[in-house]
Backbone as a ProteinNet text record, in pm:
[ID]
protein_1_A
[PRIMARY]
MDLIIVGLIIFGALILLFATRFLSKAFKIVTKIILIIVLLFAILTIITYNDLSNLKKGFYENNNMFILYGNNTVYAAVNLKPIKNLTFTLDSFDYYSADELNRIQEYVNQKNYSALQGNDSDNKTENIFIVTPELIDKPYKLKLTTELNETEIIEMIKSDNPYSIPAKKLVNEYNATEENLIIALRENYGNDEKVKGYLFAALLMNYYQSSGSNIINDIKSGDMQIIPEMLSVKIMRLIPIV
[TERTIARY]
981.1	1041.3	1107.7	1226.7	1298.7	1226.9	1221.4	1150.5	1214.4	1343.3	1409.1	1352.3	1331.1	1273.6	1132	1054.3	918.4	922.2	1016.4	1030.7	1062	1148.5	1182.5	1062	979.9	859.4	764.4	745.2	656.7	712	842.6	905.2	886.7	907.3	888.8	745.1	651.6	509.7	472.6	527.1	498.7	552.8	670.4	727.5	636.6	589.2	499.2	368	322	198.6	216.2	331.1	361.1	368.2	421.3	439	307.4	202	74.3	12.3	54.1	-5.5	32.4	133.5	174.4	109.7	25.8	-37.9	-178.5	-235.6	-373.5	-466.1	-592	-687.1	-706.1	-717.6	-739.6	-620	-499.4	-378.3	-361.8	-405.8	-397.6	-480.7	-602.4	-692.1	-634	-587.3	-530.1	-406.3	-319.7	-194.7	-222.4	-319.2	-351.8	-408.5	-490.4	-545.2	-432.3	-339.7	-224.9	-141.4	-118.3	-37.8	-105.1	-236.6	-310.5	-293.3	-302.7	-285.1	-144.2	-44.2	95.7	117.1	61	76.8	6.8	-109.8	-180.7	-96.6	-37.1	48.9	170.9	227.8	345.8	310.4	197.8	154.5	124.3	56.5	24.6	151.6	251.6	379.2	444	439.3	496.5	421.3	288.4	206.7	232.1	239.7	265.1	402	500.3	635.4	633.6	559.5	549.8	477.4	370.1	296.3	385.6	460.4	546.5	661.3	709.9	814.6	761.9	637.1	575.3	551.8	512.1	494.6	626.3	732.6	864.3	906.6	884	918.2	837.9	709.4	624.4	671.2	729.3	781.8	901.5	981.1	1101.4	1070.9	963.1	939.5	824.2	731.4	609.5	567.8	463.5	403.1	312.1	302.5	212.9	142.6	10.7	-67.2	-99.6	-80.7	-118.6	-229.4	-336.6	-452.7	-481.6	-494.1	-534.1	-684.8	-754.2	-899.9	-966	-1075.9	-1154.6	-1285.5	-1389.9	-1521.8	-1568	-1544.1	-1583.8	-1519	-1402.3	-1333.2	-1188.7	-1145.7	-1004.1	-939.1	-855.5	-790.8	-669.1	-599.4	-479.6	-444.5	-365.1	-317.3	-184.7	-97.6	31.7	63.8	146	194.4	342.8	376.2	516.6	575.6	673.8	737.6	826.7	859.9	947.4	1072.6	1103.6	1214.4	1347.4	1433.5	1566.8	1671	1646.7	1734.9	1650.3	1711.2	1636.9	1624.6	1667.4	1655.4	1531.7	1433.1	1310.2	1320.4	1271.9	1259.8	1122.7	1087.8	959.9	955.3	1072.7	1077.9	1050.3	1038.1	1005.9	858.2	781.9	637.2	590.7	478.2	402.7	279.9	231.8	120.6	4.1	-116.4	-236.8	-301.8	-369.1	-442.6	-577.7	-650.2	-782.6	-878.5	-876.6	-964.6	-931	-801.7	-760.5	-803.1	-791.1	-832.5	-982.8	-1059.1	-1204.6	-1238.8	-1166.9	-1190.4	-1149.2	-1036.4	-990.7	-1094.8	-1150	-1252.7	-1375.1	-1415.6	-1531.8	-1506.5	-1389	-1357.1	-1347.7	-1287.1	-1273.4	-1410.7	-1495.8	-1629.3	-1711	-1685.6	-1754.9	-1683.9	-1567.6	-1482.2	-1442.9	-1429	-1389	-1236.3	-1170.9	-1025.4	-954.1	-1017.1	-954	-935	-1028.4	-1014.4	-896.2	-870.3	-757	-624.6	-622.5	-497.7	-460.6	-560	-531.8	-508.7	-503.5	-488	-356.1	-284.8	-157.7	-51.9	-0.3	95.1	222.2	258.6	381.1	362.6	239.4	214.1	112.5	82.2	-18.4	26.8	-68.9	-40	-38.4	69.6	83.9	-12.3	-7.1	-92	-147.7	-262.7	-324.8	-327.8	-270.6	-268.5	-361.6	-470.6	-565.9	-541.5	-496.6	-457.9	-542.2	-554.7	-629.9	-536.1	-589.6	-505.2	-439	-505.8	-451	-320	-306.2	-185.3	-60.3	-70	48.8	59	-28.6	-26.9	80	205.6	320.1	408.4	485.4	566.4	649.9	635.6	704.8	704.6	811.3	822.3	858.6	794.8	821.3	822.7	920.4	931.7	858.3	751.7	678.3	663	776.1	792.6	787.9	689.6	684.3	687.1	728.4	737.1	598.4	571.2	444	468.6	378.9	389.1	291.9	291.7	211.4	61.9	14.9	-127.5	-165.9	-82.8	-109.5	-99.8	-6.1	9.9	-114.2	-163.9	-284.4	-404.7	-412.4	-519.6	-513.4	-391.8	-376.5	-426	-387.7	-426.6	-578.7	-644.2	-788.9	-867.6	-799.6	-868.2	-900.5	-1011.6	-1045.3	-960.1	-897.6	-811	-681.9	-596.2	-481.4	-385	-363.7	-264	-310.3	-437	-483.9	-418.6	-378.9	-320.4	-182.1	-87	40.5	25.5	-69.3	-87.2	-124.4	-209.9	-250.8	-130.5	-33.1	85.4	182.9	169.2	265.6	217.1	91.7	33.2	115.5	145.3	219.8	365.7	425.8	566	590.3	498.4	517.7	434.9	355.4	271.2	190.8	126.4	48	-85.9	-180.4	-311.3	-302.1	-393.6	-396.8	-419.4	-507.1	-537.7	-413.1	-335.2	-214	-109.8	-102.7	-7.2	-47.3	-175.8	-223.2	-183.3	-201.2	-163.6	-13.6	66.5	211.9	256.1	197.1	232	194.8	79	34.5	126.9	171.3	264.1	398.4	436.2	567.2	566.7	458.6	457.5	364.2	285.3	198.1	53	-32.3	-175.9	-208	-332.1	-372.4	-350	-386.3	-372.5	-225.4	-140	2.1	62.7	32.5	91.5	35.9	-90.7	-146.4	-73.9	-44.7	31.1	169.8	238.5	370.9	366.3	267.9	257.7	226.1	136.6	102.8	225.5	300.3	422.3	523.5	536.5	631.2	593.3	463.1	418.5	433.4	412.5	434.3	580.5	670.9	814.4	852.5	797.7	827.4	785.1	666.3	614.7	689.6	706.6	762.9	914.4	978.9	1121.8	1148.7	1041.5	1056.3	1053.7	1100	1106.9	970.5	874.1	743.8	645.6	680.5	586.3	580.4	458.2	438.3	310.6	326.2	212.6	103.8	142	42.2	-37.6	30.8	-40.3	-129.9	-83.4	-163.9	-293	-285	-405	-498.7	-443.1	-525.1	-597.8	-530.9	-590.9	-697.5	-703	-799.4	-749.5	-621.4	-565.4	-509.9	-509.1	-460.4	-538.9	-566.1	-624.3	-536.6	-501.9	-419.1	-503	-500.9	-570.8	-466	-465	-553.1	-518.3	-617.6	-598.5	-504.6	-413.8	-317.6	-386	-336.4	-392.2	-382.9	-271.4	-255.1	-361.8	-403.1	-506.1	-641.2	-670.3	-795.3	-801.9	-688.9	-684.9	-704.5	-640.6	-655.4	-800.1	-872.2	-1011.9	-1097.3	-1059	-1134.1	-1100.7	-976.2	-932.1	-900.9	-999.9	-981.5	-864.8	-826.8	-720.8	-586.5	-569.6	-441.4	-443.2
367.7	413.1	549.6	565.8	691.8	804.2	921.5	1032.8	1076.8	1053.6	1086.7	1000.4	872	779.8	823.8	864.5	911.9	1033.5	1124.7	1242.6	1205.7	1106.7	1061.7	998.7	925.3	865.1	973.9	1076.7	1186.7	1257.6	1280.1	1345.9	1262.2	1129.9	1041.5	1039.6	1041.6	1041.2	1167.4	1279.6	1405.3	1403.7	1343.5	1331.7	1245.5	1133	1045.9	1116.4	1197.3	1270.9	1366.4	1430.3	1519	1440.3	1317.9	1236.2	1181.6	1180.9	1122.7	1200.3	1323.5	1401.2	1344.8	1256.5	1194	1056.5	1015	884.1	895.9	780.7	779.1	811	842.5	882.8	773	647.8	535.6	518.9	523.4	509	626.5	744.1	860.5	839.2	788.4	766.9	665.3	551.3	445	495.3	564	613.9	714.9	802.8	903.8	840.8	736.7	666.4	603.3	538.5	476.1	581.7	694	800.7	859	874.3	925.7	832.8	700.6	602.4	609.3	619.2	628.2	753	863.6	988.5	981.8	917.6	901.6	821.9	713.8	632.6	711.7	789.4	868.4	973.1	1041.2	1142.3	1077.7	962.4	892.2	848.5	808.3	768.9	885.1	1002.6	1122.1	1155	1149.9	1181.4	1079.2	951	845.8	864.3	895.2	920.3	1033.8	1139.8	1254.5	1215.8	1137.5	1090.9	1009.3	915.4	829.7	908.8	1009.4	1096	1172.5	1219.9	1290.6	1197.8	1072.5	974.1	951	933.5	909.5	1027	1147.3	1266.8	1271.8	1233.1	1231.5	1134.4	1021.9	924.1	980.5	1060.4	1115.2	1233.2	1305.3	1430.6	1427.6	1332.9	1338.4	1201.4	1202.4	1079.2	1020.2	887.7	817.8	706.7	699.9	600.9	480.5	360.6	237.1	171.1	133.8	73.5	-60.9	-164.5	-296.6	-305.9	-319.5	-303.8	-409.9	-465.1	-560.4	-588.3	-618.2	-646.6	-535.7	-410.9	-292.9	-290.1	-352.1	-360.6	-315.4	-228.3	-193.2	-295.2	-381.5	-485.7	-431.7	-338	-280.4	-152.8	-68.8	53.1	93.3	148.9	198.4	328.7	408.4	532.2	517.3	530.1	525.5	664.3	677.6	806	844.9	973.4	1014.6	928.4	884.1	790.9	864.8	817.9	877.6	800.4	672.1	589.6	477.3	394.2	290.2	160.2	162.3	44	58.6	-29.3	-24.6	-118.3	-72.9	-156.7	-130.1	-206.5	-184.3	-47.7	11	144.4	253.8	215	312.3	351.5	281.2	300.9	348.5	421	449.5	359.1	323.9	229.7	295	245.1	308.4	227.6	299.3	236.4	186.7	115.2	63.9	178.1	283.8	398.1	465.6	478.5	540.5	455.7	324.3	235	241.4	256.1	270.7	397.6	505.4	630.3	616.2	548.6	526.9	448.3	344	264.1	349	430.7	517.5	611.4	672.7	766.3	694.7	576.1	502.3	461.3	409.6	368.2	487.3	604.2	725.8	793.5	740.6	800.8	944.2	967.5	1098.7	1100.7	1102.3	1089	1215.3	1329.8	1452.8	1449.6	1385.3	1372.9	1283.2	1182.4	1093	1165.2	1255.6	1325.1	1428.2	1481.5	1577.6	1717.7	1812.4	1953.6	2014.3	1942.3	1993.4	1981.8	2094.8	2093.8	2016.3	2010.2	1940.6	1789.1	1745.3	1601.8	1549.3	1631.5	1592.7	1470.6	1381.8	1262	1297.8	1264	1296.5	1213.8	1082.8	992.1	883.2	832.1	719.3	602.6	490.6	370.7	267.2	237.3	138	9.6	-95.3	-219	-335.6	-437.1	-557.1	-661.8	-755.7	-865.1	-945.1	-954.7	-1031.8	-972.5	-840.5	-774.9	-820.5	-832.6	-863.2	-1011.6	-1091.9	-1237.2	-1301.1	-1275.9	-1325.8	-1408.9	-1505	-1594.4	-1518.7	-1557.4	-1487.1	-1573.3	-1566.6	-1638.4	-1537.5	-1552.8	-1463	-1542.6	-1513.5	-1580.3	-1497.5	-1553.2	-1489.9	-1596.8	-1627	-1742.5	-1871.5	-1884.5	-1995.5	-1938.1	-2018.8	-1967.6	-1959.9	-1846.7	-1824.2	-1795.4	-1844.4	-1810.9	-1697.6	-1653.2	-1536.2	-1559	-1681.9	-1710.7	-1697.5	-1749.4	-1739.8	-1596.1	-1521.4	-1381.3	-1301	-1321.6	-1250	-1293.2	-1422	-1468.3	-1396	-1376	-1303	-1159.7	-1094.1	-954.5	-941.3	-1037.6	-1030	-1082.3	-1146.3	-1211.4	-1114.7	-1141.6	-1065.7	-1110.4	-1226.1	-1279.5	-1328.7	-1235.7	-1273.7	-1371.4	-1361.3	-1448.4	-1593.8	-1619.3	-1758.2	-1844.5	-1782.2	-1858.9	-1912.6	-1829.8	-1889.1	-1973.3	-1936.4	-2011.4	-2156.9	-2178.8	-2315.1	-2399.8	-2336.1	-2408.3	-2436.8	-2362.8	-2373.7	-2459.1	-2500.7	-2574.1	-2696	-2779.7	-2903.1	-2874.4	-2778	-2746.8	-2696.3	-2616.2	-2556.6	-2625.8	-2724.1	-2796.4	-2698	-2604.1	-2500.9	-2486.9	-2423.6	-2402.5	-2289.1	-2291.6	-2187.4	-2051	-2044.1	-1917.4	-1857.1	-1940.6	-1891.3	-1845.5	-1916.7	-1879.1	-1745.9	-1725.1	-1598.2	-1482.9	-1501.9	-1398.4	-1370.3	-1477.2	-1461.5	-1391.6	-1429.1	-1366.3	-1218.4	-1186.6	-1047.3	-963.2	-1021.2	-949.2	-926.3	-1020.3	-1013.3	-921.1	-924.8	-853.4	-732.9	-712.7	-595.9	-629.4	-527.4	-551.6	-592.7	-632.1	-688	-589.6	-463.2	-363.4	-341.2	-343.2	-321.2	-435.2	-558.7	-672	-679.7	-644.7	-642.9	-539.1	-422.8	-321.1	-369.4	-434.2	-490	-589	-678.7	-783.2	-722.7	-625	-556.1	-486.9	-417.6	-349.9	-449.4	-564.9	-667.2	-718.7	-742.2	-790.6	-682.5	-556.3	-446.9	-439.9	-448.7	-444.6	-562.5	-678.9	-798	-777.6	-719.7	-702.4	-593.6	-476.6	-364	-368.5	-459.2	-478.5	-594.2	-651.1	-757.7	-697.9	-774.4	-725.3	-729.2	-797.4	-813.3	-700.4	-606	-499.1	-395.2	-349.5	-249.3	-171.9	-47.5	31.1	44.3	70.2	88	-39.9	-154	-281.7	-310.4	-271.7	-293.4	-213.5	-91.1	-8	-67.3	-109.3	-166.7	-292.6	-372.8	-498.7	-475.8	-354	-324.1	-357.2	-396.1	-431.6	-311.1	-195.5	-74.3	47.2	134.9	264.4	370.4	473.9	581.6	708	768.5	893.8	1001.6	1116.9	1151.2	1071.5	1052.4	971.4	1040.4	963.8	1019.3	1050.3	1153.1	1192.9	1078.5	1005.7	895.2	788.4	764.7	664.2	711.9	840	895.6	878.3	900.1	885.5	740.4	648.2	505.8	461.4	521.3	486.3	534.8	650.6	706.4	637.2	584.6	519.9	373.7	284	143.3	72.1	117.2	45.1	56.3	150.5	164.3	94.9
-1724	-1849.8	-1827	-1876.6	-1860	-1935.5	-1874.8	-1936.9	-2068.2	-2083.8	-2210.9	-2323	-2292.3	-2391.1	-2426.3	-2324.2	-2348.6	-2440.6	-2416	-2500.5	-2644.5	-2662.2	-2797.3	-2867	-2789.2	-2846.2	-2895.8	-2813.1	-2853.6	-2977.4	-2978.7	-3094	-3220.4	-3206.4	-3321.3	-3368.6	-3272.1	-3307.6	-3384.6	-3344.1	-3413.2	-3556.4	-3574.5	-3709.4	-3797.5	-3739.3	-3815.7	-3847.6	-3752.7	-3777.3	-3895.7	-3901.3	-4013.9	-4144.4	-4135.5	-4256.8	-4309.9	-4227.1	-4271.8	-4388.2	-4407.8	-4516.3	-4653.5	-4655.2	-4781.2	-4800.5	-4704.7	-4711.9	-4768.3	-4805.8	-4852.2	-4735.3	-4763.9	-4660.8	-4555.6	-4601.7	-4509.4	-4416.3	-4471.9	-4389.8	-4294.2	-4339.1	-4251.3	-4124.3	-4142	-4028.1	-3931.4	-3986	-3902.4	-3830	-3903.3	-3843.8	-3733.4	-3757.2	-3657.1	-3530.1	-3544.8	-3427.2	-3346.1	-3417.9	-3350.1	-3278.9	-3346.5	-3286.3	-3162.7	-3168.4	-3052.2	-2933.1	-2958.4	-2850.2	-2793.5	-2883.4	-2839.5	-2754	-2798.9	-2724.9	-2589.1	-2583.9	-2456.8	-2358.1	-2407.3	-2320.9	-2274.7	-2365	-2328.6	-2223	-2242.2	-2144.4	-2010.8	-2014.2	-1890	-1818.2	-1895	-1835.3	-1761.9	-1823.3	-1760	-1631.1	-1637.6	-1519.2	-1409.2	-1446.8	-1347.7	-1283.6	-1364.7	-1313	-1211.7	-1243.3	-1152.4	-1023.4	-1036.5	-918.6	-825.7	-883.5	-802.4	-739.9	-811.1	-754.2	-633.6	-643.4	-531	-412.5	-442.9	-335	-262.1	-340.6	-281.7	-194.8	-244.4	-167.1	-37.6	-45.8	71.5	177.5	135	230.4	307.4	240.4	303.5	394.9	365.7	436.8	536.9	522.1	602.5	655.1	739.3	788.1	681.1	678.1	587.1	663.9	650.1	723.7	635.3	691.7	624.7	705	636.2	701	635.4	717.2	667	681.3	568	568	480.6	530.8	454.3	525.4	447	504.2	598.9	556.8	635.6	774	785.9	914.8	901.2	991.9	1001.5	1094.8	1038.3	1118.5	1192.8	1129.3	1190.9	1115.5	1180.4	1116	1178.7	1096.1	1144.9	1073.8	1137.2	1077.9	1046.1	917.7	876.4	892.2	980.4	1005.3	886.1	873.2	761.8	754	633.7	613.1	621.7	710.3	724.6	644.9	625.3	542.8	483.9	402.3	331.1	410.2	534.9	620.1	708.5	686.4	764.2	883.3	998.1	1117.1	1177.7	1280	1346.7	1414.1	1440.1	1499	1396.3	1268.5	1164.2	1168.8	1252.6	1256.7	1394.5	1394.1	1515.6	1514.9	1634	1645.7	1718.4	1692.3	1743.4	1855.5	1943.8	2053.3	2003.6	2090	2053.8	2020.8	2100.9	2076.3	1943.4	1916.4	1789.7	1670.5	1682.4	1573.9	1551.3	1657.4	1643.5	1566.2	1595.2	1522.3	1376	1352.5	1214.8	1136	1197.9	1128.9	1097.8	1191.7	1169.6	1052.6	1047.9	939.8	805.1	803	676.7	623.9	710.9	667.7	617.2	673.9	630.3	513.9	476.6	373.2	410.2	539.3	590.5	602.3	488.2	486.5	535.3	520.4	567.3	718.5	790.8	935.8	970.6	887.5	910.4	888.4	791.1	759.5	864.9	934.9	1040.9	987.9	1080.2	1043.4	1088.1	1176.2	1227.9	1118.7	1072.8	961.2	994.6	1123	1161.8	1167.3	1191.7	1205.4	1103.8	1004.5	906.7	827	800.2	721.6	573.7	504.7	363	278.4	295.2	217.3	307.6	269.8	339	241.2	280.5	197.3	261.3	193.8	243.2	164.6	232.8	164.8	213.8	130.2	164.9	224.3	301.6	352.6	240.9	125.9	13.8	-37.1	-27.6	-79.3	-4.6	126.9	207.7	242.1	181.6	206.6	118.4	153.5	78	171.3	116.7	202.5	304.9	431.5	539.4	665.1	740.8	868.4	976.9	1092.6	1204.3	1334.4	1419.2	1548.5	1653.8	1708.7	1817.7	1926.3	1989.5	2079.1	1999.6	1911.8	1817	1675.8	1578.9	1442.3	1379.8	1314.5	1247.3	1100.1	1013.2	871.3	839.9	714.2	677.7	700	676	696.1	842.6	930.2	1074.3	1123.5	1066.9	1106.6	1069	947.6	904.9	989	1024.3	1112.5	1246.8	1299	1424.4	1411.7	1303.4	1284.3	1275.2	1211.3	1191.7	1311.3	1403.7	1515.9	1629.1	1699	1820.2	1938.7	1924.8	2030.2	1965.1	1919.8	1836.2	1900.1	2031.1	2095.6	2106.2	2079	2086.2	1978.4	1867.3	1756.4	1792.1	1840.6	1883.7	2010.4	2097.5	2222.7	2194.8	2096.5	2061.2	2019	1954	1908.4	2021.6	2131.8	2241.1	2357.8	2353.9	2466.9	2504.1	2406.6	2435.1	2470.7	2404.1	2427.6	2569.1	2621.8	2754.2	2863.4	2821.9	2917.9	3003.7	2934.6	3003.2	2933.4	3000.3	2938.8	2837.4	2742.8	2640.5	2704.3	2804.5	2871.5	2936.6	3004.4	3070.8	2969.3	2857	2753.1	2688.4	2670.5	2615.1	2706.2	2837.2	2934.2	2926.9	2920.2	2915.6	2787	2674.8	2547.4	2546.9	2600.8	2604.2	2692.7	2803.9	2891.8	2823.4	2738.3	2672.7	2550.8	2472	2344.7	2342	2445.9	2448.7	2422.6	2430.4	2412.5	2269.4	2247.9	2118.5	2003.7	2023.9	1917.8	1881.9	1983.2	1958.8	1878.4	1915.9	1843.4	1701.7	1683.2	1547.4	1461.6	1521.7	1449	1412.5	1508.2	1480.9	1364.5	1369	1266.6	1130.5	1128.7	1003.4	945.9	1031.4	986.4	931.3	996.8	951.6	812.9	790.3	658.9	552.6	589.7	494.3	452.3	550.7	518.7	431.4	461.6	382.2	236.7	217.2	81.6	5.1	66.8	-6.5	-19.9	50.9	30.4	-66	-122.3	-220.4	-360.4	-456.2	-594.1	-662.5	-601.3	-666.3	-640.9	-555.9	-522.7	-634.4	-663.3	-767.9	-734.2	-695.1	-647.3	-753.1	-877.7	-983.2	-1003.8	-1008.1	-1023.2	-903.3	-783.6	-663	-668	-721	-734.5	-838.8	-952.2	-1058.5	-1012.5	-930	-883.2	-776.3	-721.9	-617	-477.9	-467.2	-336.7	-261.8	-325.6	-259.7	-307.9	-214.7	-245.8	-180.5	-256.3	-201.7	-191.8	-74.5	-50.7	-21.2	-92.2	-204.6	-330.6	-414.5	-534.2	-632.4	-690.1	-784.6	-918.2	-986.3	-1115.4	-1216.4	-1215.3	-1310.5	-1290.8	-1165.5	-1137.1	-1189.9	-1174	-1227	-1377.7	-1445.2	-1590.8	-1630.8	-1557.1	-1586.4	-1573.4	-1478.8	-1459.6	-1577.1	-1632.9	-1745.2	-1876.6	-1884.6	-2010	-1979.1	-1992.7	-1954.3	-2023	-2143.9	-2216.7	-2150.7	-2056.2	-1989	-1854.2
[MASK]
++++++++++++++++++++++++++++++++++++++++++++++++++++++++++++++++++++++++++++++++++++++++++++++++++++++++++++++++++++++++++++++++++++++++++++++++++++++++++++++++++++++++++++++++++++++++++++++++++++++++++++++++++++++++++++++++++++++++++++++++++

């Protein structure tokens, strides 16, 4: 909602509040309750607008970490580098090693988010986005020697042996053993942690470049957590009606 419209709503509400002095006592009470609700929504809209503006600014100026997390497990993580233009590619992200992912999981399970953000002002992470597999489970096709859909991609990310999933599909086509195909795929696309990061980044780009993505709805549904928590989210938690 445009902030000008919000301003007009508040102005109109104040006029109605002034007009309540000419109403009966019962109507005054009802009108005032309605006006309070309207004003709460208007204020929340302003705060949410400010929160989202700060998020957008953070994407352009700083690093942002995305973590795929479920069942107390970090399946993958990537760092989105400061956005230079609106075209996202796999090169827009940095990827983590196995040791780094182990540390990330330890910090997430301990809720030690300050350690994840780091202390180096030049490389400090602006925000941490912790998302569920369900959030990015949207229609998608990816060619990884063989074509994979979103379900297979998520299975790869969650698997301890990700290349086994495409390898099983390629056995008959290449007349080779699954083990040999896994070795060949790993040599071609990189180690397990790297390919999981690539796949996670691809699903993130697919989701956030679609018209259906909405950060506020994602937070409300429990499919996303943003660290540090936005003020608008704290208010929504305190006021269930919003």
